CHARMM internal coordinates of N, CA and C (Angstrom, degrees):
IC EDIT
DIST 1 N 1 CA 1.4534
DIST 1 CA 1 C 1.5286
ANGL 1 N 1 CA 1 C 110.80
DIST 1 C 2 N 1.3268
ANGL 1 CA 1 C 2 N 115.35
DIHE 1 N 1 CA 1 C 2 N -34.86
DIST 2 N 2 CA 1.4606
ANGL 1 C 2 N 2 CA 119.61
DIHE 1 CA 1 C 2 N 2 CA 178.81
DIST 2 CA 2 C 1.5387
ANGL 2 N 2 CA 2 C 110.40
DIHE 1 C 2 N 2 CA 2 C -63.07
DIST 2 C 3 N 1.3322
ANGL 2 CA 2 C 3 N 116.27
DIHE 2 N 2 CA 2 C 3 N -42.11
DIST 3 N 3 CA 1.4707
ANGL 2 C 3 N 3 CA 119.08
DIHE 2 CA 2 C 3 N 3 CA 178.57
DIST 3 CA 3 C 1.5213
ANGL 3 N 3 CA 3 C 111.08
DIHE 2 C 3 N 3 CA 3 C -66.76
DIST 3 C 4 N 1.3277
ANGL 3 CA 3 C 4 N 118.00
DIHE 3 N 3 CA 3 C 4 N -35.72
DIST 4 N 4 CA 1.4674
ANGL 3 C 4 N 4 CA 120.06
DIHE 3 CA 3 C 4 N 4 CA 176.90
DIST 4 CA 4 C 1.5216
ANGL 4 N 4 CA 4 C 110.11
DIHE 3 C 4 N 4 CA 4 C -60.90
DIST 4 C 5 N 1.3131
ANGL 4 CA 4 C 5 N 117.20
DIHE 4 N 4 CA 4 C 5 N -44.77
DIST 5 N 5 CA 1.4702
ANGL 4 C 5 N 5 CA 119.74
DIHE 4 CA 4 C 5 N 5 CA 179.67
DIST 5 CA 5 C 1.5261
ANGL 5 N 5 CA 5 C 110.82
DIHE 4 C 5 N 5 CA 5 C -60.60
DIST 5 C 6 N 1.3301
ANGL 5 CA 5 C 6 N 116.12
DIHE 5 N 5 CA 5 C 6 N -41.08
DIST 6 N 6 CA 1.4614
ANGL 5 C 6 N 6 CA 120.58
DIHE 5 CA 5 C 6 N 6 CA -179.69
DIST 6 CA 6 C 1.5310
ANGL 6 N 6 CA 6 C 110.94
DIHE 5 C 6 N 6 CA 6 C -66.30
DIST 6 C 7 N 1.3244
ANGL 6 CA 6 C 7 N 116.73
DIHE 6 N 6 CA 6 C 7 N -48.27
DIST 7 N 7 CA 1.4713
ANGL 6 C 7 N 7 CA 120.97
DIHE 6 CA 6 C 7 N 7 CA -176.98
DIST 7 CA 7 C 1.5230
ANGL 7 N 7 CA 7 C 111.29
DIHE 6 C 7 N 7 CA 7 C -69.24
DIST 7 C 8 N 1.3280
ANGL 7 CA 7 C 8 N 116.89
DIHE 7 N 7 CA 7 C 8 N -45.19
DIST 8 N 8 CA 1.4634
ANGL 7 C 8 N 8 CA 118.85
DIHE 7 CA 7 C 8 N 8 CA -178.07
DIST 8 CA 8 C 1.5230
ANGL 8 N 8 CA 8 C 111.38
DIHE 7 C 8 N 8 CA 8 C -66.76
DIST 8 C 9 N 1.3174
ANGL 8 CA 8 C 9 N 117.01
DIHE 8 N 8 CA 8 C 9 N -32.41
DIST 9 N 9 CA 1.4569
ANGL 8 C 9 N 9 CA 120.49
DIHE 8 CA 8 C 9 N 9 CA 177.26
DIST 9 CA 9 C 1.5252
ANGL 9 N 9 CA 9 C 111.01
DIHE 8 C 9 N 9 CA 9 C -69.03
DIST 9 C 10 N 1.3351
ANGL 9 CA 9 C 10 N 116.28
DIHE 9 N 9 CA 9 C 10 N -42.37
DIST 10 N 10 CA 1.4640
ANGL 9 C 10 N 10 CA 120.68
DIHE 9 CA 9 C 10 N 10 CA -179.10
DIST 10 CA 10 C 1.5244
ANGL 10 N 10 CA 10 C 111.98
DIHE 9 C 10 N 10 CA 10 C -70.02
DIST 10 C 11 N 1.3392
ANGL 10 CA 10 C 11 N 117.12
DIHE 10 N 10 CA 10 C 11 N -25.47
DIST 11 N 11 CA 1.4606
ANGL 10 C 11 N 11 CA 121.30
DIHE 10 CA 10 C 11 N 11 CA -175.54
DIST 11 CA 11 C 1.5333
ANGL 11 N 11 CA 11 C 110.62
DIHE 10 C 11 N 11 CA 11 C -127.45
DIST 11 C 12 N 1.3026
ANGL 11 CA 11 C 12 N 115.26
DIHE 11 N 11 CA 11 C 12 N 41.13
DIST 12 N 12 CA 1.4652
ANGL 11 C 12 N 12 CA 121.71
DIHE 11 CA 11 C 12 N 12 CA -176.51
DIST 12 CA 12 C 1.5257
ANGL 12 N 12 CA 12 C 112.17
DIHE 11 C 12 N 12 CA 12 C -57.21
DIST 12 C 13 N 1.3311
ANGL 12 CA 12 C 13 N 117.30
DIHE 12 N 12 CA 12 C 13 N -35.04
DIST 13 N 13 CA 1.4637
ANGL 12 C 13 N 13 CA 120.39
DIHE 12 CA 12 C 13 N 13 CA -178.87
DIST 13 CA 13 C 1.5291
ANGL 13 N 13 CA 13 C 112.22
DIHE 12 C 13 N 13 CA 13 C -68.69
DIST 13 C 14 N 1.3307
ANGL 13 CA 13 C 14 N 117.51
DIHE 13 N 13 CA 13 C 14 N -21.79
DIST 14 N 14 CA 1.4633
ANGL 13 C 14 N 14 CA 121.75
DIHE 13 CA 13 C 14 N 14 CA 179.16
DIST 14 CA 14 C 1.5286
ANGL 14 N 14 CA 14 C 111.05
DIHE 13 C 14 N 14 CA 14 C -97.74
DIST 14 C 15 N 1.3349
ANGL 14 CA 14 C 15 N 116.65
DIHE 14 N 14 CA 14 C 15 N -44.01
DIST 15 N 15 CA 1.4567
ANGL 14 C 15 N 15 CA 121.04
DIHE 14 CA 14 C 15 N 15 CA -172.87
DIST 15 CA 15 C 1.5213
ANGL 15 N 15 CA 15 C 114.59
DIHE 14 C 15 N 15 CA 15 C -98.06
DIST 15 C 16 N 1.3166
ANGL 15 CA 15 C 16 N 116.17
DIHE 15 N 15 CA 15 C 16 N -27.15
DIST 16 N 16 CA 1.4610
ANGL 15 C 16 N 16 CA 118.90
DIHE 15 CA 15 C 16 N 16 CA -178.70
DIST 16 CA 16 C 1.5202
ANGL 16 N 16 CA 16 C 111.24
DIHE 15 C 16 N 16 CA 16 C 51.96
DIST 16 C 17 N 1.3150
ANGL 16 CA 16 C 17 N 116.09
DIHE 16 N 16 CA 16 C 17 N -132.29
DIST 17 N 17 CA 1.4585
ANGL 16 C 17 N 17 CA 121.28
DIHE 16 CA 16 C 17 N 17 CA 179.47
DIST 17 CA 17 C 1.5297
ANGL 17 N 17 CA 17 C 109.25
DIHE 16 C 17 N 17 CA 17 C -114.56
DIST 17 C 18 N 1.3477
ANGL 17 CA 17 C 18 N 116.02
DIHE 17 N 17 CA 17 C 18 N 51.20
DIST 18 N 18 CA 1.4574
ANGL 17 C 18 N 18 CA 122.28
DIHE 17 CA 17 C 18 N 18 CA -177.06
DIST 18 CA 18 C 1.5249
ANGL 18 N 18 CA 18 C 110.79
DIHE 17 C 18 N 18 CA 18 C -66.72
DIST 18 C 19 N 1.3215
ANGL 18 CA 18 C 19 N 116.85
DIHE 18 N 18 CA 18 C 19 N 150.42
DIST 19 N 19 CA 1.4694
ANGL 18 C 19 N 19 CA 119.25
DIHE 18 CA 18 C 19 N 19 CA 172.99
DIST 19 CA 19 C 1.5310
ANGL 19 N 19 CA 19 C 109.23
DIHE 18 C 19 N 19 CA 19 C -64.74
DIST 19 C 20 N 1.3178
ANGL 19 CA 19 C 20 N 116.81
DIHE 19 N 19 CA 19 C 20 N 142.89
DIST 20 N 20 CA 1.4513
ANGL 19 C 20 N 20 CA 120.82
DIHE 19 CA 19 C 20 N 20 CA -177.24
DIST 20 CA 20 C 1.5215
ANGL 20 N 20 CA 20 C 110.51
DIHE 19 C 20 N 20 CA 20 C -148.18
DIST 20 C 21 N 1.3309
ANGL 20 CA 20 C 21 N 115.78
DIHE 20 N 20 CA 20 C 21 N 161.80
DIST 21 N 21 CA 1.4569
ANGL 20 C 21 N 21 CA 121.01
DIHE 20 CA 20 C 21 N 21 CA 172.32
DIST 21 CA 21 C 1.5148
ANGL 21 N 21 CA 21 C 108.95
DIHE 20 C 21 N 21 CA 21 C -154.31
DIST 21 C 22 N 1.3129
ANGL 21 CA 21 C 22 N 115.63
DIHE 21 N 21 CA 21 C 22 N 156.97
DIST 22 N 22 CA 1.4485
ANGL 21 C 22 N 22 CA 122.93
DIHE 21 CA 21 C 22 N 22 CA 178.42
DIST 22 CA 22 C 1.5254
ANGL 22 N 22 CA 22 C 107.77
DIHE 21 C 22 N 22 CA 22 C -99.99
DIST 22 C 23 N 1.3378
ANGL 22 CA 22 C 23 N 116.35
DIHE 22 N 22 CA 22 C 23 N 129.94
DIST 23 N 23 CA 1.4537
ANGL 22 C 23 N 23 CA 121.91
DIHE 22 CA 22 C 23 N 23 CA -177.33
DIST 23 CA 23 C 1.5283
ANGL 23 N 23 CA 23 C 109.29
DIHE 22 C 23 N 23 CA 23 C -121.17
DIST 23 C 24 N 1.3173
ANGL 23 CA 23 C 24 N 116.44
DIHE 23 N 23 CA 23 C 24 N 129.91
DIST 24 N 24 CA 1.4665
ANGL 23 C 24 N 24 CA 122.03
DIHE 23 CA 23 C 24 N 24 CA 178.22
DIST 24 CA 24 C 1.5235
ANGL 24 N 24 CA 24 C 108.63
DIHE 23 C 24 N 24 CA 24 C -78.65
DIST 24 C 25 N 1.3400
ANGL 24 CA 24 C 25 N 116.72
DIHE 24 N 24 CA 24 C 25 N 132.37
DIST 25 N 25 CA 1.4606
ANGL 24 C 25 N 25 CA 121.84
DIHE 24 CA 24 C 25 N 25 CA 178.65
DIST 25 CA 25 C 1.5230
ANGL 25 N 25 CA 25 C 108.89
DIHE 24 C 25 N 25 CA 25 C -126.48
DIST 25 C 26 N 1.3269
ANGL 25 CA 25 C 26 N 116.46
DIHE 25 N 25 CA 25 C 26 N 109.00
DIST 26 N 26 CA 1.4603
ANGL 25 C 26 N 26 CA 121.87
DIHE 25 CA 25 C 26 N 26 CA 178.33
DIST 26 CA 26 C 1.5223
ANGL 26 N 26 CA 26 C 107.78
DIHE 25 C 26 N 26 CA 26 C -89.77
DIST 26 C 27 N 1.3238
ANGL 26 CA 26 C 27 N 116.87
DIHE 26 N 26 CA 26 C 27 N 110.20
DIST 27 N 27 CA 1.4581
ANGL 26 C 27 N 27 CA 122.28
DIHE 26 CA 26 C 27 N 27 CA -177.33
DIST 27 CA 27 C 1.5256
ANGL 27 N 27 CA 27 C 112.01
DIHE 26 C 27 N 27 CA 27 C -100.74
DIST 27 C 28 N 1.3080
ANGL 27 CA 27 C 28 N 115.79
DIHE 27 N 27 CA 27 C 28 N 30.24
DIST 28 N 28 CA 1.4623
ANGL 27 C 28 N 28 CA 121.02
DIHE 27 CA 27 C 28 N 28 CA 176.51
DIST 28 CA 28 C 1.5111
ANGL 28 N 28 CA 28 C 112.03
DIHE 27 C 28 N 28 CA 28 C 62.62
DIST 28 C 29 N 1.3301
ANGL 28 CA 28 C 29 N 115.37
DIHE 28 N 28 CA 28 C 29 N -122.20
DIST 29 N 29 CA 1.4695
ANGL 28 C 29 N 29 CA 121.23
DIHE 28 CA 28 C 29 N 29 CA -176.23
DIST 29 CA 29 C 1.5233
ANGL 29 N 29 CA 29 C 112.52
DIHE 28 C 29 N 29 CA 29 C -63.19
DIST 29 C 30 N 1.3136
ANGL 29 CA 29 C 30 N 117.33
DIHE 29 N 29 CA 29 C 30 N -23.44
DIST 30 N 30 CA 1.4695
ANGL 29 C 30 N 30 CA 120.51
DIHE 29 CA 29 C 30 N 30 CA 179.31
DIST 30 CA 30 C 1.5231
ANGL 30 N 30 CA 30 C 111.88
DIHE 29 C 30 N 30 CA 30 C -75.94
DIST 30 C 31 N 1.3187
ANGL 30 CA 30 C 31 N 117.13
DIHE 30 N 30 CA 30 C 31 N -20.39
DIST 31 N 31 CA 1.4536
ANGL 30 C 31 N 31 CA 121.11
DIHE 30 CA 30 C 31 N 31 CA 178.29
DIST 31 CA 31 C 1.5186
ANGL 31 N 31 CA 31 C 113.26
DIHE 30 C 31 N 31 CA 31 C 111.06
DIST 31 C 32 N 1.3000
ANGL 31 CA 31 C 32 N 115.51
DIHE 31 N 31 CA 31 C 32 N -174.20
DIST 32 N 32 CA 1.4598
ANGL 31 C 32 N 32 CA 122.84
DIHE 31 CA 31 C 32 N 32 CA 179.62
DIST 32 CA 32 C 1.5207
ANGL 32 N 32 CA 32 C 108.52
DIHE 31 C 32 N 32 CA 32 C -103.00
DIST 32 C 33 N 1.3043
ANGL 32 CA 32 C 33 N 115.14
DIHE 32 N 32 CA 32 C 33 N 130.54
DIST 33 N 33 CA 1.4573
ANGL 32 C 33 N 33 CA 121.50
DIHE 32 CA 32 C 33 N 33 CA 179.20
DIST 33 CA 33 C 1.5247
ANGL 33 N 33 CA 33 C 108.40
DIHE 32 C 33 N 33 CA 33 C -124.56
DIST 33 C 34 N 1.3051
ANGL 33 CA 33 C 34 N 115.45
DIHE 33 N 33 CA 33 C 34 N 161.54
DIST 34 N 34 CA 1.4591
ANGL 33 C 34 N 34 CA 120.71
DIHE 33 CA 33 C 34 N 34 CA 176.56
DIST 34 CA 34 C 1.5148
ANGL 34 N 34 CA 34 C 108.15
DIHE 33 C 34 N 34 CA 34 C -120.81
DIST 34 C 35 N 1.3195
ANGL 34 CA 34 C 35 N 115.12
DIHE 34 N 34 CA 34 C 35 N 125.97
DIST 35 N 35 CA 1.4627
ANGL 34 C 35 N 35 CA 121.18
DIHE 34 CA 34 C 35 N 35 CA -179.07
DIST 35 CA 35 C 1.5143
ANGL 35 N 35 CA 35 C 109.01
DIHE 34 C 35 N 35 CA 35 C -104.91
DIST 35 C 36 N 1.2896
ANGL 35 CA 35 C 36 N 114.41
DIHE 35 N 35 CA 35 C 36 N 141.53
DIST 36 N 36 CA 1.4567
ANGL 35 C 36 N 36 CA 121.41
DIHE 35 CA 35 C 36 N 36 CA 176.46
DIST 36 CA 36 C 1.5214
ANGL 36 N 36 CA 36 C 107.64
DIHE 35 C 36 N 36 CA 36 C -97.91
DIST 36 C 37 N 1.3198
ANGL 36 CA 36 C 37 N 116.75
DIHE 36 N 36 CA 36 C 37 N 114.65
DIST 37 N 37 CA 1.4653
ANGL 36 C 37 N 37 CA 121.15
DIHE 36 CA 36 C 37 N 37 CA 179.96
DIST 37 CA 37 C 1.5185
ANGL 37 N 37 CA 37 C 109.34
DIHE 36 C 37 N 37 CA 37 C -101.70
DIST 37 C 38 N 1.3234
ANGL 37 CA 37 C 38 N 114.49
DIHE 37 N 37 CA 37 C 38 N 131.90
DIST 38 N 38 CA 1.4560
ANGL 37 C 38 N 38 CA 121.44
DIHE 37 CA 37 C 38 N 38 CA -179.82
DIST 38 CA 38 C 1.5194
ANGL 38 N 38 CA 38 C 107.40
DIHE 37 C 38 N 38 CA 38 C -121.25
DIST 38 C 39 N 1.3156
ANGL 38 CA 38 C 39 N 116.98
DIHE 38 N 38 CA 38 C 39 N 134.76
DIST 39 N 39 CA 1.4617
ANGL 38 C 39 N 39 CA 120.71
DIHE 38 CA 38 C 39 N 39 CA -178.77
DIST 39 CA 39 C 1.5111
ANGL 39 N 39 CA 39 C 111.40
DIHE 38 C 39 N 39 CA 39 C -136.69
DIST 39 C 40 N 1.3137
ANGL 39 CA 39 C 40 N 114.45
DIHE 39 N 39 CA 39 C 40 N -172.45
DIST 40 N 40 CA 1.4548
ANGL 39 C 40 N 40 CA 119.24
DIHE 39 CA 39 C 40 N 40 CA 177.70
DIST 40 CA 40 C 1.5141
ANGL 40 N 40 CA 40 C 114.32
DIHE 39 C 40 N 40 CA 40 C 95.36
DIST 40 C 41 N 1.3232
ANGL 40 CA 40 C 41 N 117.59
DIHE 40 N 40 CA 40 C 41 N 12.36
DIST 41 N 41 CA 1.4592
ANGL 40 C 41 N 41 CA 119.91
DIHE 40 CA 40 C 41 N 41 CA 178.30
DIST 41 CA 41 C 1.5235
ANGL 41 N 41 CA 41 C 109.39
DIHE 40 C 41 N 41 CA 41 C -73.97
DIST 41 C 42 N 1.2976
ANGL 41 CA 41 C 42 N 117.05
DIHE 41 N 41 CA 41 C 42 N 151.85
DIST 42 N 42 CA 1.4647
ANGL 41 C 42 N 42 CA 121.43
DIHE 41 CA 41 C 42 N 42 CA -176.04
DIST 42 CA 42 C 1.5228
ANGL 42 N 42 CA 42 C 113.16
DIHE 41 C 42 N 42 CA 42 C -73.39
DIST 42 C 43 N 1.3523
ANGL 42 CA 42 C 43 N 116.89
DIHE 42 N 42 CA 42 C 43 N -20.17
DIST 43 N 43 CA 1.4610
ANGL 42 C 43 N 43 CA 120.94
DIHE 42 CA 42 C 43 N 43 CA -179.54
DIST 43 CA 43 C 1.5238
ANGL 43 N 43 CA 43 C 108.96
DIHE 42 C 43 N 43 CA 43 C -161.75
DIST 43 C 44 N 1.3286
ANGL 43 CA 43 C 44 N 115.64
DIHE 43 N 43 CA 43 C 44 N 167.84
DIST 44 N 44 CA 1.4667
ANGL 43 C 44 N 44 CA 119.04
DIHE 43 CA 43 C 44 N 44 CA 176.64
DIST 44 CA 44 C 1.5276
ANGL 44 N 44 CA 44 C 110.27
DIHE 43 C 44 N 44 CA 44 C -65.72
DIST 44 C 45 N 1.3369
ANGL 44 CA 44 C 45 N 116.42
DIHE 44 N 44 CA 44 C 45 N -30.37
DIST 45 N 45 CA 1.4643
ANGL 44 C 45 N 45 CA 120.04
DIHE 44 CA 44 C 45 N 45 CA 177.52
DIST 45 CA 45 C 1.5278
ANGL 45 N 45 CA 45 C 111.00
DIHE 44 C 45 N 45 CA 45 C -66.73
DIST 45 C 46 N 1.3170
ANGL 45 CA 45 C 46 N 116.54
DIHE 45 N 45 CA 45 C 46 N -38.78
DIST 46 N 46 CA 1.4687
ANGL 45 C 46 N 46 CA 120.73
DIHE 45 CA 45 C 46 N 46 CA 178.05
DIST 46 CA 46 C 1.5250
ANGL 46 N 46 CA 46 C 110.35
DIHE 45 C 46 N 46 CA 46 C -65.85
DIST 46 C 47 N 1.3274
ANGL 46 CA 46 C 47 N 116.65
DIHE 46 N 46 CA 46 C 47 N -41.08
DIST 47 N 47 CA 1.4631
ANGL 46 C 47 N 47 CA 120.80
DIHE 46 CA 46 C 47 N 47 CA 178.37
DIST 47 CA 47 C 1.5257
ANGL 47 N 47 CA 47 C 109.96
DIHE 46 C 47 N 47 CA 47 C -64.52
DIST 47 C 48 N 1.3169
ANGL 47 CA 47 C 48 N 116.68
DIHE 47 N 47 CA 47 C 48 N -43.13
DIST 48 N 48 CA 1.4613
ANGL 47 C 48 N 48 CA 121.46
DIHE 47 CA 47 C 48 N 48 CA 179.23
DIST 48 CA 48 C 1.5280
ANGL 48 N 48 CA 48 C 111.02
DIHE 47 C 48 N 48 CA 48 C -63.08
DIST 48 C 49 N 1.3149
ANGL 48 CA 48 C 49 N 117.05
DIHE 48 N 48 CA 48 C 49 N -42.28
DIST 49 N 49 CA 1.4630
ANGL 48 C 49 N 49 CA 121.21
DIHE 48 CA 48 C 49 N 49 CA 178.33
DIST 49 CA 49 C 1.5118
ANGL 49 N 49 CA 49 C 112.27
DIHE 48 C 49 N 49 CA 49 C -63.26
DIST 49 C 50 N 1.3361
ANGL 49 CA 49 C 50 N 116.46
DIHE 49 N 49 CA 49 C 50 N -40.89
DIST 50 N 50 CA 1.4618
ANGL 49 C 50 N 50 CA 120.47
DIHE 49 CA 49 C 50 N 50 CA 178.33
DIST 50 CA 50 C 1.5179
ANGL 50 N 50 CA 50 C 110.35
DIHE 49 C 50 N 50 CA 50 C -64.86
DIST 50 C 51 N 1.3259
ANGL 50 CA 50 C 51 N 116.47
DIHE 50 N 50 CA 50 C 51 N -42.09
DIST 51 N 51 CA 1.4610
ANGL 50 C 51 N 51 CA 120.76
DIHE 50 CA 50 C 51 N 51 CA 179.66
DIST 51 CA 51 C 1.5309
ANGL 51 N 51 CA 51 C 110.51
DIHE 50 C 51 N 51 CA 51 C -63.72
DIST 51 C 52 N 1.3094
ANGL 51 CA 51 C 52 N 116.82
DIHE 51 N 51 CA 51 C 52 N -42.95
DIST 52 N 52 CA 1.4683
ANGL 51 C 52 N 52 CA 120.28
DIHE 51 CA 51 C 52 N 52 CA 178.23
DIST 52 CA 52 C 1.5273
ANGL 52 N 52 CA 52 C 111.19
DIHE 51 C 52 N 52 CA 52 C -62.20
DIST 52 C 53 N 1.3262
ANGL 52 CA 52 C 53 N 116.55
DIHE 52 N 52 CA 52 C 53 N -40.12
DIST 53 N 53 CA 1.4687
ANGL 52 C 53 N 53 CA 120.48
DIHE 52 CA 52 C 53 N 53 CA 178.74
DIST 53 CA 53 C 1.5239
ANGL 53 N 53 CA 53 C 110.50
DIHE 52 C 53 N 53 CA 53 C -64.09
DIST 53 C 54 N 1.3378
ANGL 53 CA 53 C 54 N 117.05
DIHE 53 N 53 CA 53 C 54 N -40.75
DIST 54 N 54 CA 1.4613
ANGL 53 C 54 N 54 CA 120.61
DIHE 53 CA 53 C 54 N 54 CA 178.60
DIST 54 CA 54 C 1.5241
ANGL 54 N 54 CA 54 C 110.97
DIHE 53 C 54 N 54 CA 54 C -66.72
DIST 54 C 55 N 1.3292
ANGL 54 CA 54 C 55 N 116.87
DIHE 54 N 54 CA 54 C 55 N -43.13
DIST 55 N 55 CA 1.4609
ANGL 54 C 55 N 55 CA 120.26
DIHE 54 CA 54 C 55 N 55 CA 179.25
DIST 55 CA 55 C 1.5290
ANGL 55 N 55 CA 55 C 111.41
DIHE 54 C 55 N 55 CA 55 C -62.43
DIST 55 C 56 N 1.3175
ANGL 55 CA 55 C 56 N 117.26
DIHE 55 N 55 CA 55 C 56 N -36.72
DIST 56 N 56 CA 1.4648
ANGL 55 C 56 N 56 CA 121.01
DIHE 55 CA 55 C 56 N 56 CA 178.05
DIST 56 CA 56 C 1.5287
ANGL 56 N 56 CA 56 C 111.17
DIHE 55 C 56 N 56 CA 56 C -63.13
DIST 56 C 57 N 1.3144
ANGL 56 CA 56 C 57 N 116.03
DIHE 56 N 56 CA 56 C 57 N -24.48
DIST 57 N 57 CA 1.4759
ANGL 56 C 57 N 57 CA 121.71
DIHE 56 CA 56 C 57 N 57 CA 177.91
DIST 57 CA 57 C 1.5282
ANGL 57 N 57 CA 57 C 111.75
DIHE 56 C 57 N 57 CA 57 C -95.46
DIST 57 C 58 N 1.3218
ANGL 57 CA 57 C 58 N 115.88
DIHE 57 N 57 CA 57 C 58 N 11.61
DIST 58 N 58 CA 1.4619
ANGL 57 C 58 N 58 CA 122.37
DIHE 57 CA 57 C 58 N 58 CA -179.79
DIST 58 CA 58 C 1.5250
ANGL 58 N 58 CA 58 C 112.85
DIHE 57 C 58 N 58 CA 58 C 65.61
DIST 58 C 59 N 1.3149
ANGL 58 CA 58 C 59 N 116.21
DIHE 58 N 58 CA 58 C 59 N 29.31
DIST 59 N 59 CA 1.4662
ANGL 58 C 59 N 59 CA 121.50
DIHE 58 CA 58 C 59 N 59 CA 173.28
DIST 59 CA 59 C 1.5251
ANGL 59 N 59 CA 59 C 106.39
DIHE 58 C 59 N 59 CA 59 C -102.72
DIST 59 C 60 N 1.3292
ANGL 59 CA 59 C 60 N 116.63
DIHE 59 N 59 CA 59 C 60 N 120.28
DIST 60 N 60 CA 1.4541
ANGL 59 C 60 N 60 CA 120.57
DIHE 59 CA 59 C 60 N 60 CA -179.28
DIST 60 CA 60 C 1.5179
ANGL 60 N 60 CA 60 C 111.70
DIHE 59 C 60 N 60 CA 60 C -56.80
DIST 60 C 61 N 1.3306
ANGL 60 CA 60 C 61 N 114.92
DIHE 60 N 60 CA 60 C 61 N 141.16
DIST 61 N 61 CA 1.4631
ANGL 60 C 61 N 61 CA 120.46
DIHE 60 CA 60 C 61 N 61 CA -179.13
DIST 61 CA 61 C 1.5181
ANGL 61 N 61 CA 61 C 108.96
DIHE 60 C 61 N 61 CA 61 C -164.19
DIST 61 C 62 N 1.3261
ANGL 61 CA 61 C 62 N 116.93
DIHE 61 N 61 CA 61 C 62 N 140.48
DIST 62 N 62 CA 1.4554
ANGL 61 C 62 N 62 CA 120.84
DIHE 61 CA 61 C 62 N 62 CA 169.27
DIST 62 CA 62 C 1.5110
ANGL 62 N 62 CA 62 C 108.18
DIHE 61 C 62 N 62 CA 62 C -149.69
DIST 62 C 63 N 1.3074
ANGL 62 CA 62 C 63 N 116.31
DIHE 62 N 62 CA 62 C 63 N 153.00
DIST 63 N 63 CA 1.4440
ANGL 62 C 63 N 63 CA 121.42
DIHE 62 CA 62 C 63 N 63 CA 179.30
DIST 63 CA 63 C 1.5258
ANGL 63 N 63 CA 63 C 109.32
DIHE 62 C 63 N 63 CA 63 C -83.78
DIST 63 C 64 N 1.3183
ANGL 63 CA 63 C 64 N 116.82
DIHE 63 N 63 CA 63 C 64 N 141.59
DIST 64 N 64 CA 1.4655
ANGL 63 C 64 N 64 CA 121.35
DIHE 63 CA 63 C 64 N 64 CA 179.94
DIST 64 CA 64 C 1.5277
ANGL 64 N 64 CA 64 C 108.90
DIHE 63 C 64 N 64 CA 64 C -55.47
DIST 64 C 65 N 1.3129
ANGL 64 CA 64 C 65 N 116.12
DIHE 64 N 64 CA 64 C 65 N 134.64
DIST 65 N 65 CA 1.4442
ANGL 64 C 65 N 65 CA 120.75
DIHE 64 CA 64 C 65 N 65 CA -178.90
DIST 65 CA 65 C 1.5039
ANGL 65 N 65 CA 65 C 113.50
DIHE 64 C 65 N 65 CA 65 C 87.88
DIST 65 C 66 N 1.3375
ANGL 65 CA 65 C 66 N 116.36
DIHE 65 N 65 CA 65 C 66 N -1.17
DIST 66 N 66 CA 1.4598
ANGL 65 C 66 N 66 CA 121.36
DIHE 65 CA 65 C 66 N 66 CA 179.12
DIST 66 CA 66 C 1.5157
ANGL 66 N 66 CA 66 C 109.25
DIHE 65 C 66 N 66 CA 66 C -131.11
DIST 66 C 67 N 1.3080
ANGL 66 CA 66 C 67 N 117.03
DIHE 66 N 66 CA 66 C 67 N 153.28
DIST 67 N 67 CA 1.4741
ANGL 66 C 67 N 67 CA 121.27
DIHE 66 CA 66 C 67 N 67 CA 176.78
DIST 67 CA 67 C 1.5025
ANGL 67 N 67 CA 67 C 110.41
DIHE 66 C 67 N 67 CA 67 C -132.68
END
COOR INIT
IC SEED 1 N 1 CA 1 C
IC BUILD
C-alpha cells in the first residue's frame, strides 16, 4: 500500500484514484515478488496508453497477459 501511495502520487495524472490491489507472485527460484495491479480503465486502449505513459517516465508497467 505504501508503494501504491508513492506511485499514484507521482503519476496522479495517469493513475488518479484507480482501484488497485497487491498480488503475490511466486517465481520459483527467482523468489517471491509483489505486483501492484491497477484496473478500472474504460478500455484496453486506455490501459495501454496509461502503461505507455508510465513506461516513458521509467515506471515499470505491463498489461495483464502480456510481458
